[in-house]
N, C-alpha and C positions, 0 to 999 in steps of 0.2 A: 483603490479597488484594483483587483487583479484583472488583467485583460483576458479575453477569451483565448487568445493565442498562448498566453502563459499557462492557463489552465489546461489547454489541450496538450501542450508540450509536457507539462507535469504529469498528466494522465498517461501519456506514452512512456515517460520515464518510470512511472510506477509499474506499468506492465513489464518493462524490461527488468526492473529491480526484482520484482516478485519472481519472474521466470528464472533469473540468475540465482536467486536464493534457493529455489527448488532444484535447479540443475546441480547446485553444489551440495545437495542433500540436506539442506537446512529446512526447518519448519517454522521458524520464528523471525519476525521482523519487528524491531524495536520502534516505538513511537518517535524517538529522537532521530532515528535514521530517516523516517518519513519527513519530519520537519526540516532536517538539513537538506534533503533532496528538494523540498519545496522552495527553500530559500535560494538554492542555485537556479531555480526557474522563476524567481520573482513572485513566489507565492508565500504569504505570511504563514506562520506555524498553525494558527487556528484554522485557516482555510485549507491548508495541506492536510490536517487531520480530518476535516469534514469531507474533503474530496476522497481521501483514502477509504473512509468508512462508507461513503456513498457508492464506491466501486465494488463493495462486497457483493459477490454473486456474478459480477462481470469479469473482474480482474483477479479476484481471489475469493476463496471460500474458507471459512474457519470461524474462529471466535476471538474476540478481544479479551485480553487479560487485564482485569481491573486493577485499579490503584486508588489511593486516596488523593492523588494529584487532581487538581481542578479539571484537567483534560478528561478524566474518567477512565483512561486506559493507558497501560504502559507498553503493550506490545500486541501483536496479532499472532496467534498460533494458526498456521496455514494447514488446512486439510486437503485442499485441492486448488489447482490453478487452471481454470477453464480456458484462459487465453493462451496457455503454453502448449496446447496440443489437442484440446478438444475431447480428451478421454479422461475418465475418472482415474484417480490414483496419482495425484500430484502432477497432472499434465503429461503423464507418460503413457 
């Protein structure tokens, strides 16, 4: 089981990743990128995906892009990043 510390660190890393993606003008984050980030913070891929989805509305806004993969989604299309600036329009 993942420790609360690992989950908190992963949550902050997700905030940073999403903000960076938006700053770079991108609007998509792939599921595999979320899973790799989770692994670097001691979070298994299933839990990394769950945490990312649970943070929708807090860290990111948008929609998940479906797939036939058992995870159920391949990427997230970002519409807004509330934590990157507090204003609508991709955190800007």
